[in-house]
C-alpha positions as CSV (number, residue, x, y, z in Angstrom):
1,M,-32.0,46.4,86.3
2,T,-29.2,43.9,86.9
3,V,-30.4,40.3,86.9
4,I,-27.0,38.7,87.8
5,R,-24.7,40.4,90.1
6,P,-21.3,41.4,88.6
7,N,-18.9,38.5,88.4
8,S,-21.2,36.1,90.3
9,V,-21.0,33.7,87.1
10,T,-17.6,32.8,85.8
11,G,-16.8,34.7,82.6
12,I,-19.9,36.9,82.8
13,N,-19.8,40.3,84.5
14,S,-23.5,40.8,84.5
15,I,-26.8,40.3,82.7
16,T,-28.8,43.6,82.7
17,V,-32.3,44.4,81.7
18,Q,-32.2,47.7,79.8
19,S,-35.0,50.0,79.0
20,G,-37.2,49.1,76.0
21,N,-37.6,45.5,77.0
22,S,-34.0,44.5,76.1
23,L,-31.6,42.2,77.8
24,A,-27.8,42.9,77.7
25,V,-25.1,40.3,78.3
26,H,-21.6,41.5,79.2
27,K,-18.2,39.7,79.5
28,A,-16.3,39.7,82.8
29,N,-14.4,42.7,81.6
30,G,-17.6,44.6,81.0
31,E,-17.5,44.2,77.1
32,L,-21.0,43.7,75.6
33,I,-21.5,40.3,74.2
34,R,-25.1,40.6,72.8
35,T,-28.3,42.3,73.3
36,L,-31.7,40.5,73.1
37,T,-34.6,42.7,72.1
38,S,-38.3,42.1,72.6
39,S,-39.1,42.8,68.9
40,S,-37.8,39.4,67.8
41,G,-36.8,37.7,70.9
42,V,-33.8,36.3,69.1
43,S,-30.4,37.8,68.4
44,T,-27.3,36.6,66.7
45,F,-23.9,35.8,68.3
46,S,-20.4,36.1,66.7
47,T,-19.4,33.0,68.6
48,L,-21.6,30.5,70.5
49,S,-20.1,27.9,72.8
50,V,-22.1,24.9,73.9
51,G,-20.8,23.1,77.0
52,T,-17.2,23.4,77.9
53,A,-16.1,24.6,74.5
54,T,-12.5,24.8,73.4
55,T,-11.3,24.7,69.8
56,D,-8.7,26.1,67.4
57,N,-11.3,26.1,64.6
58,S,-13.1,29.0,66.2
59,A,-13.8,31.9,63.8
60,A,-15.6,35.2,63.9
61,K,-18.7,33.2,63.2
62,S,-18.7,29.8,64.8
63,I,-20.4,27.4,67.1
64,N,-18.0,25.7,69.5
65,I,-19.2,22.4,70.9
66,G,-17.6,20.8,73.8
67,L,-14.0,20.0,73.7
68,G,-12.4,20.5,70.2
69,A,-15.6,20.3,68.0
70,S,-16.8,23.3,66.0
71,I,-18.9,24.5,63.1
72,S,-17.4,27.6,61.6
73,Q,-17.4,30.0,58.7
74,H,-13.9,31.1,57.7
75,T,-15.0,32.7,54.4
76,D,-18.3,34.0,53.2
77,N,-20.8,31.4,51.8
78,S,-18.7,28.5,53.2
79,L,-19.1,26.1,56.1
80,S,-16.4,24.1,57.9
81,F,-16.5,21.4,60.5
82,G,-13.7,20.8,63.0
83,T,-12.7,18.1,65.5
84,G,-9.8,17.9,67.8
85,G,-9.5,21.6,67.6
86,D,-8.7,21.6,63.8
87,E,-10.8,22.0,60.6
88,R,-11.6,18.6,59.0
89,L,-14.2,19.3,56.4
90,R,-15.3,22.3,54.4
91,I,-18.2,23.0,52.0
92,N,-17.1,25.9,49.9
93,S,-19.3,28.5,48.2
94,D,-19.7,26.3,45.0
95,G,-21.0,23.4,47.1
96,D,-17.8,21.4,46.7
97,L,-17.0,19.0,49.6
98,L,-13.4,19.2,50.7
99,V,-12.0,16.8,53.3
100,G,-8.6,17.7,54.8
101,R,-8.4,20.5,52.2
102,T,-9.6,24.1,52.0
103,S,-9.7,24.6,48.3
104,T,-10.2,22.7,45.0
105,I,-7.5,21.9,42.5
106,D,-9.6,22.1,39.4
107,A,-12.9,23.8,38.7
108,S,-14.5,20.4,37.9
109,E,-13.7,19.0,41.3
110,V,-16.7,18.5,43.5
111,L,-15.1,16.2,46.1
112,G,-11.6,16.7,47.3
113,I,-9.9,14.5,49.9
114,K,-6.5,14.8,51.5
115,G,-5.0,12.2,53.8
116,P,-3.4,12.9,57.2
117,D,0.1,14.4,57.1
118,S,2.8,11.8,56.4
119,E,0.2,9.1,56.0
120,H,-1.6,7.3,53.1
121,C,-5.0,8.5,52.0
122,T,-7.7,5.8,51.9
123,F,-11.3,6.1,50.7
124,G,-13.2,3.3,52.4
125,I,-16.6,1.8,51.4
126,T,-18.1,-0.6,53.9
127,S,-21.0,-2.9,52.8
128,D,-23.3,-4.5,55.3
129,G,-22.5,-8.2,55.5
130,T,-20.5,-10.4,53.1
131,T,-23.0,-10.7,50.3
132,N,-23.6,-7.1,49.3
133,L,-21.6,-5.0,46.8
134,G,-19.4,-2.0,47.2
135,I,-20.1,0.2,44.1
136,I,-18.7,3.4,42.6
137,A,-21.1,4.3,39.9
138,F,-21.1,6.8,37.0
139,N,-24.3,8.0,35.4
140,D,-25.4,10.8,33.0
141,D,-28.7,12.7,32.6
142,D,-30.6,9.5,31.8
143,A,-30.2,8.4,35.4
144,T,-28.7,5.0,34.5
145,F,-25.3,3.8,35.5
146,R,-23.2,3.8,32.4
147,G,-19.9,3.1,34.1
148,R,-19.3,1.2,37.4
149,I,-16.6,-0.1,39.6
150,Q,-17.9,-2.7,42.0
151,Y,-16.5,-5.1,44.5
152,D,-18.4,-8.3,45.2
153,H,-17.8,-9.4,48.8
154,N,-19.5,-12.7,48.2
155,T,-16.9,-13.8,45.5
156,D,-14.1,-11.3,46.5
157,S,-13.9,-10.1,42.8
158,M,-13.5,-6.6,41.4
159,Q,-15.6,-5.7,38.2
160,F,-15.3,-2.9,35.8
161,R,-18.2,-1.9,33.6
162,T,-18.6,0.5,30.6
163,A,-21.8,1.2,28.7
164,G,-23.7,-0.8,31.3
165,T,-21.8,-4.0,30.5
166,E,-19.0,-5.8,32.4
167,R,-15.7,-5.5,30.5
168,L,-13.0,-6.6,32.9
169,R,-13.0,-8.7,36.1
170,I,-10.2,-9.4,38.6
171,T,-11.0,-12.7,40.5
172,S,-10.2,-13.6,44.0
173,T,-7.1,-15.5,42.8
174,G,-5.8,-12.5,40.8
175,D,-6.8,-13.7,37.4
176,I,-7.8,-11.0,34.9
177,N,-10.7,-11.7,32.6
178,V,-11.3,-9.3,29.7
179,S,-15.0,-9.9,28.9
180,T,-15.0,-13.5,27.6
181,A,-12.2,-13.0,25.0
182,A,-9.1,-13.2,27.1
183,T,-7.8,-14.4,30.5
184,I,-4.5,-13.5,32.1
185,K,-3.7,-15.8,35.0
186,A,-2.0,-14.7,38.1
187,N,0.7,-17.4,37.5
188,G,1.6,-15.8,34.2
189,N,-0.5,-18.0,31.8
190,A,-2.8,-16.3,29.4
191,T,-5.4,-17.4,26.9
192,F,-6.8,-15.3,24.0
193,S,-9.7,-16.1,21.6
194,G,-8.6,-13.4,19.1
195,I,-5.4,-12.1,17.5
196,V,-2.4,-11.2,19.6
197,T,-0.2,-8.5,18.1
198,A,3.1,-7.4,19.7
199,T,6.2,-5.5,18.8
200,S,8.3,-8.4,19.9
201,F,8.1,-11.8,21.6
202,K,10.7,-13.0,24.0
203,G,11.6,-16.5,25.3
204,D,12.5,-19.8,23.8
205,G,8.8,-20.7,23.0
206,S,9.1,-24.0,24.8
207,G,5.9,-23.3,26.7
208,L,3.7,-22.6,23.6
209,S,1.2,-25.3,22.9
210,G,0.2,-26.4,19.4
211,I,3.6,-25.2,18.0
212,T,6.3,-27.7,17.2
213,G,9.9,-26.5,17.7
214,T,11.9,-25.8,14.5
215,T,15.5,-26.8,14.0
216,I,17.8,-24.8,11.7
217,N,20.7,-27.0,10.5
218,N,24.1,-25.5,9.5
219,N,23.1,-22.1,10.7
220,A,25.8,-19.4,10.6
221,N,26.1,-15.6,10.2
222,D,24.6,-14.1,7.0
223,R,23.3,-17.5,5.7
224,V,19.9,-17.5,4.0
225,I,17.5,-19.9,5.6
226,T,15.5,-22.2,3.3
227,G,13.2,-25.2,3.7
228,S,14.8,-28.6,4.0
229,G,12.1,-30.9,2.9
230,T,11.9,-32.3,6.4
231,A,9.1,-31.3,8.8
232,N,10.0,-28.6,11.3
233,T,13.6,-28.4,9.9
234,L,15.2,-25.5,8.1
235,E,18.6,-25.3,6.4
236,G,21.2,-22.6,6.6
237,E,22.6,-22.3,3.1
238,S,26.4,-22.1,3.2
239,E,26.4,-21.3,-0.5
240,L,23.8,-18.5,-0.3
241,T,24.6,-15.6,2.0
242,F,23.5,-12.0,2.4
243,G,25.7,-9.4,3.9
244,S,27.0,-5.8,3.3
245,S,23.9,-5.3,1.0
246,K,25.0,-8.1,-1.3
247,L,23.5,-11.5,-2.1
248,N,26.3,-14.0,-2.6
249,I,26.0,-17.4,-4.4
250,T,29.0,-19.7,-4.2
251,S,29.4,-23.2,-5.6
252,T,31.8,-25.8,-6.9
253,T,29.4,-27.2,-9.5
254,Q,28.3,-26.1,-12.9
255,A,25.3,-24.0,-13.8
256,L,25.0,-22.1,-10.5
257,G,23.4,-18.7,-10.5
258,L,20.0,-17.1,-10.9
259,N,17.1,-18.7,-12.7
260,L,14.0,-16.5,-13.4
261,R,11.1,-18.5,-14.7
262,N,7.6,-17.3,-15.4
263,T,5.2,-20.2,-16.1
264,G,2.4,-17.8,-17.1
265,N,2.0,-15.7,-20.2
266,E,4.2,-12.9,-18.7
267,Y,7.7,-11.8,-19.0
268,T,10.5,-11.9,-16.4
269,N,12.6,-8.9,-15.6
270,V,16.0,-7.9,-14.1
271,Q,16.1,-4.2,-13.4
272,F,18.9,-1.8,-12.4
273,D,17.9,1.5,-10.9
274,A,20.3,4.1,-9.6
275,A,20.0,7.8,-8.8
276,R,23.0,9.0,-10.8
277,T,23.4,12.7,-11.7
278,G,26.1,12.8,-14.4
279,A,25.9,11.9,-18.1
280,G,27.5,8.5,-19.0
281,Q,27.6,7.2,-15.4
282,A,26.9,3.5,-14.9
283,L,23.4,2.6,-13.8
284,G,23.9,-1.1,-13.8
285,I,27.0,-3.4,-14.3
286,V,27.2,-7.1,-15.3
287,N,30.8,-8.1,-14.9
288,A,33.0,-11.2,-14.8
289,K,36.1,-12.1,-12.8
290,W,38.5,-14.9,-13.5
291,N,39.0,-16.9,-10.3
292,N,37.8,-14.0,-8.2
293,N,40.9,-12.1,-9.2
294,H,40.9,-9.9,-12.3
295,E,37.8,-8.4,-13.9
296,V,38.0,-9.6,-17.5
297,A,34.7,-8.7,-19.1
298,A,31.7,-6.4,-18.3
299,I,28.6,-4.9,-19.7
300,Y,27.8,-1.3,-18.5
301,L,24.3,0.1,-18.7
302,T,24.9,3.8,-18.5
303,A,23.0,7.1,-18.4
304,G,22.8,9.1,-21.6
305,D,23.3,12.8,-22.1
306,D,20.0,14.3,-20.9
307,T,20.7,14.9,-17.2
308,T,17.4,16.9,-16.9
309,N,14.8,14.4,-18.1
310,K,17.0,11.4,-17.5
311,D,15.3,9.4,-20.3
312,D,18.2,8.2,-22.5
313,G,20.9,5.6,-22.0
314,T,23.7,3.6,-23.7
315,I,25.2,0.1,-23.5
316,K,29.0,-0.4,-23.3
317,F,30.9,-3.7,-23.6
318,Y,34.3,-4.2,-22.0
319,T,37.0,-6.9,-22.3
320,S,40.5,-7.3,-21.1
321,A,43.4,-8.4,-23.2
322,A,46.1,-10.8,-21.7
323,S,48.2,-8.9,-19.1
324,G,46.1,-5.9,-19.7
325,S,43.2,-4.1,-18.1
326,I,39.5,-3.9,-18.9
327,A,38.7,-1.5,-21.7
328,E,35.7,-0.5,-23.8
329,R,35.3,-2.4,-27.0
330,L,31.7,-1.8,-28.3
331,H,29.3,1.1,-27.6
332,I,25.6,1.1,-28.5
333,K,24.8,4.8,-28.3
334,N,21.5,6.5,-27.3
335,N,20.7,7.3,-31.0
336,G,21.1,3.7,-32.1
337,D,24.6,4.0,-33.6
338,V,27.0,1.1,-32.9
339,S,30.6,2.0,-32.4
340,V,33.4,-0.6,-32.4
341,T,35.7,1.3,-30.0
342,D,38.6,-1.1,-30.3
343,G,38.9,-4.3,-32.3
344,N,37.5,-5.9,-35.4
345,L,34.0,-7.1,-36.4
346,L,34.2,-10.8,-37.1
347,I,31.4,-12.9,-38.5
348,G,32.5,-16.5,-38.0
349,T,29.8,-18.5,-39.9
350,G,29.9,-18.8,-43.7
351,G,27.0,-17.3,-45.5
352,H,26.3,-14.7,-42.8
353,G,27.3,-11.1,-42.9
354,I,26.0,-7.5,-42.8
355,Q,22.5,-6.8,-44.2
356,L,21.4,-3.3,-45.2
357,L,17.7,-3.5,-44.4
358,N,17.0,0.1,-45.5
359,Q,17.5,-0.9,-49.2
360,T,14.2,-1.5,-51.0
361,A,14.0,-4.0,-53.9
362,S,13.5,-2.2,-57.2
363,S,14.3,-2.4,-60.9
364,A,17.5,-0.7,-60.1
365,T,18.6,-3.3,-57.5
366,G,17.3,-6.1,-59.6
367,V,16.9,-8.3,-56.5
368,S,13.8,-9.0,-54.5
369,N,15.1,-11.4,-51.8
370,Q,17.1,-9.2,-49.5
371,D,17.3,-11.7,-46.7
372,T,19.8,-13.9,-48.6
373,D,20.8,-12.0,-51.8
374,E,21.9,-8.7,-50.3
375,I,24.0,-9.7,-47.4
376,F,27.6,-8.5,-47.2
377,N,29.0,-11.8,-46.1
378,S,32.6,-12.0,-47.5
379,Y,35.9,-10.1,-47.5
380,E,39.2,-11.8,-48.2
381,F,42.3,-11.7,-50.4
382,G,45.0,-14.2,-51.4
383,D,46.9,-15.9,-54.2
384,W,45.7,-18.1,-57.0
385,T,47.3,-20.2,-59.8
386,P,45.9,-19.8,-63.3
387,T,45.5,-22.9,-65.6
388,C,45.1,-23.5,-69.3
389,T,42.8,-26.3,-70.3
390,N,44.2,-26.8,-73.9
391,T,47.9,-26.0,-73.6
392,A,50.6,-25.9,-71.1
393,L,51.9,-23.0,-69.0
394,S,55.5,-22.7,-68.3
395,S,54.8,-20.4,-65.3
396,G,52.0,-18.3,-63.9
397,G,50.6,-16.8,-60.7
398,G,48.1,-14.2,-59.5
399,H,46.4,-12.5,-56.6
400,Y,42.7,-12.0,-55.8
401,M,40.5,-9.9,-53.5
402,R,36.8,-10.6,-52.7
403,I,34.5,-8.0,-51.3
404,G,31.0,-9.3,-50.8
405,A,29.9,-10.9,-54.1
406,L,32.5,-9.0,-56.2
407,V,35.9,-10.5,-57.0
408,W,39.0,-8.9,-58.4
409,V,41.6,-11.2,-59.9
410,G,44.9,-10.4,-61.6
411,C,47.8,-12.7,-62.9
412,N,50.7,-13.1,-65.1
413,M,51.2,-16.3,-67.2
414,T,53.8,-17.6,-69.7
415,F,52.8,-20.2,-72.2
416,A,54.8,-23.1,-73.5
417,S,54.8,-23.8,-77.3
418,M,51.4,-23.5,-78.8
419,S,49.9,-25.1,-81.8
420,G,46.5,-26.2,-83.2
421,G,44.9,-22.9,-83.8
422,S,42.3,-23.4,-81.0
423,T,41.1,-20.5,-78.8
424,V,43.0,-20.3,-75.6
425,T,40.9,-21.2,-72.5
426,L,42.0,-20.3,-69.0
427,G,40.9,-21.7,-65.7
428,G,41.7,-21.8,-62.0
429,L,39.8,-18.7,-60.9
430,P,39.5,-18.6,-57.1
431,F,35.6,-18.3,-57.2
432,T,33.0,-19.5,-59.7
433,I,31.7,-16.7,-62.0
434,G,28.0,-16.2,-61.3
435,S,25.5,-17.3,-63.9
436,G,24.2,-14.6,-66.3
437,V,27.4,-12.6,-65.9
438,Y,28.8,-10.6,-68.8
439,G,32.3,-9.2,-69.0
440,G,35.9,-9.4,-70.1
441,I,39.4,-8.9,-69.0
442,M,41.9,-6.1,-69.2
443,V,45.4,-6.9,-70.5
444,K,48.3,-5.1,-68.9
445,Y,51.1,-6.6,-71.0
446,S,51.2,-9.2,-73.8
447,N,53.6,-10.2,-76.6
448,F,51.0,-12.2,-78.4
449,S,51.0,-11.4,-82.2
450,N,47.3,-11.9,-82.9
451,L,45.2,-10.6,-79.9
452,G,41.8,-9.7,-81.1
453,D,39.6,-6.7,-80.2
454,I,38.1,-8.7,-77.3
455,M,41.0,-9.5,-75.1
456,G,39.1,-12.0,-73.0
457,H,35.6,-13.3,-72.2
458,L,34.2,-14.4,-68.9
459,D,32.7,-17.8,-69.0
460,A,29.6,-17.5,-66.7
461,G,29.0,-20.3,-64.3
462,T,32.6,-21.6,-64.5
463,N,36.0,-20.9,-62.9
464,G,37.5,-19.8,-66.2
465,L,37.5,-17.6,-69.3
466,H,38.7,-17.8,-72.9
467,L,40.6,-15.6,-75.2
468,P,38.8,-15.6,-78.5
469,G,41.5,-13.7,-80.4
470,T,44.4,-15.9,-79.1
471,T,45.2,-19.2,-80.8
472,L,47.6,-21.9,-80.0
473,D,49.8,-21.1,-83.0
474,E,52.4,-19.2,-81.1
475,A,55.9,-19.9,-80.2
476,S,56.8,-20.8,-76.6
477,G,57.5,-18.0,-74.1
478,K,54.5,-15.9,-74.9
479,R,53.4,-13.9,-71.8
480,L,50.1,-12.5,-70.8
481,D,49.5,-10.1,-67.8
482,W,45.8,-9.4,-67.2
483,S,43.1,-8.6,-64.5
484,T,39.4,-8.5,-64.3
485,V,36.5,-8.0,-61.9
486,Y,33.5,-10.3,-61.8
487,P,30.6,-11.1,-59.6
488,V,29.9,-14.5,-58.0
489,Y,26.2,-13.9,-57.7
490,N,23.9,-16.0,-59.8
491,F,21.5,-13.6,-61.6
């Protein structure tokens, strides 16, 4: 049975009651839209339009409402809402809410918002009145707001909170308050109750309070800055500079230089350290120049021979002769040997010399005081003139050589006429014979007629000797050539 005649309603061909208590609705072209059955009384529609419905958001499953509005399902388990003929909002199968978008960017995203094409995107929160807050709050499973961003419409301030406590506030004038510890003003001023640390500070410092400006007098490139003794004033030292990895001290007065003083019970130290690789290479040098021109003297602290362990060293001393160049003169080796490379060893103070400390006092040495008695402190040679205390010499002369405490003398002497029979006594030795000394002389040539078996006898503690076998009863012209060795040490 046909309830509505064909095409009597715009868009509908007919509504027909079929057998079995069902109602069929057909389009104008005769296509079946839906059949309602008596078993449920309700049936589903692929598309349902309410009012004069027109929309581009229509889908296979949608409700079109009036002009441009719709509720549709574009994919399974999702729901979209459209206005103006376009989709505006979608709830996807995970329950995520998407505004202006159809998919999430990250799996953790539950709310996605996209602004209009070629326009800014704004998320607006409107509070009722001017005294209420606008709040974006963050909470965890304990249902308390741990973090919060809120705007106070009463004071026009923005607050940021963490762990339930306000940490930062931006006031209505643009000032930034970090809790109660710091304030950064909109005009550029800032106050801090704690420590401010920065990689660098810029500006002339004229705006800083509580700090007095400091003046640096005589400042110039490379000058070291020191205190001046005047408040807020420093001094650029023209005589103390640092450049090219060198500290330079210059002056026109005496005693300039480096003074290391330790007022405690500790030592001071000047250390040279160099990563040299070869044996004998310099580790540290102390050198001297004359009028900043020629290097005339130096001390070299050098590496030793062990280039593996690098635990030995030597000291070398250098000087320069006139119109010459600097050369090594003395070398203290790593085994303790001292080598005079070029030059003589001079000991300029009388009574001082070379002492052999490895000698031990014994019955063989006969000496117990090594500090003074066993010092090699003399070496010289020269001429001397013999004398005769009880007769005259017509001529005579001799030579001597002293090595330490031992003296060799030799001479020739010609006597004038001799009479009286006394023993001849000679004098004029260049050094006094030591006390407790025994010895005699060796005669090289003599034309004396009565020389005895003992040619001569040293007189200890004097500068002479006597000839026991030679008397004064000789004619003039008698000659005596002799030599002897005697010690000057007092035994």
